[in-house]
N, C-alpha and C positions, 0 to 999 in steps of 0.2 A: 204319534198319540199325544194328545193333549193332556196334561196332568193339571188338577187333580182329576181322577177318573173315578166313579161309583158304578161298580158293576152289580146287578140285581141277579139274584138266583132264585128261581120259583120251585114250588113242588112240582115233582116229575122231570124236571131239567135232569139230564144225564151227564155227568162230567167224567172224561176218560182220564183214569188216573195212571200215569207211567210210572212205573218203579224202574229206578236205576240203581244199582249197586256196582261200585268199581273198586278194587282196592286189592291188596297183596294175597288176602285170603278167599274173598268171594268176588262173583260177577254176575250179572243178570246177561242173558243173550241178547245180541243186538237185535233180534227180531222178536223180542218179549212183545206180546200183545197189552194194551191198556187194559185196565180193569174198570168195568163201568161203576161209576159211583152215582147214585140217585139221590137228587135232593129231597127232603122231607118238609121242610118250613122254609119261607121265605128268608134269606138274608141278603145282605150287601157287603160288597168287599170295596173298602176305600183304599186307592194307590196313589201315593204322591211322591214327590221327589225327595223327601226329606225324612222319610220314617218308612219303617217294612210295612206290607200290606195290613189293613186293620179290618176287622168286623164291625158291622154294624146290623143290629135287628130290626130296625126300624127305618133303616136309611137317613136318620137325622143324627144319632148318637153313637158313640164308639163303646162296645160292649167289651166286658171282660168276658171271654169264653173259655169256661175251664175244659180243661182235656187231658187225656193220657195218651201217651205212645208207649206202646210195649214192641219188643224184637225179642224173638226167642228161637234157639235152634234146639232141636229134639229128634228121638227116634221113635218112630210107631212100628207095628207090625209090617207096613209095607216100608218101612226103611227110613233115611233120613229125611228131616223135613224143617223148614224155616217158616216162621210166621211174622207177620205184621200186622199189628193192631193199632187203631186210633180210634179214640171216642171222643166227641166234642157234645157239650149241653149248653143250655142255657145258663146265665147266671142267674142265682136263685137270692 
């Protein structure tokens, strides 16, 4: 793959999100199925050899994309559960 690489994502694109957890306390099953993630707005990911992947909202400028990541463990009436949340928004 030649770098730099600019990958475009369009509304309606579906991205398979693979969740992998491995450690002394928790792990996912090897057969866990990807969770489909639906793209809502156009955006681009810039991949270079000298920096982590970066997001662009217009394909020209690198944007700051604020977000939140949450991980939780809890108990419901159905028993123990784990939750993973990711929220990304356009910078305002």
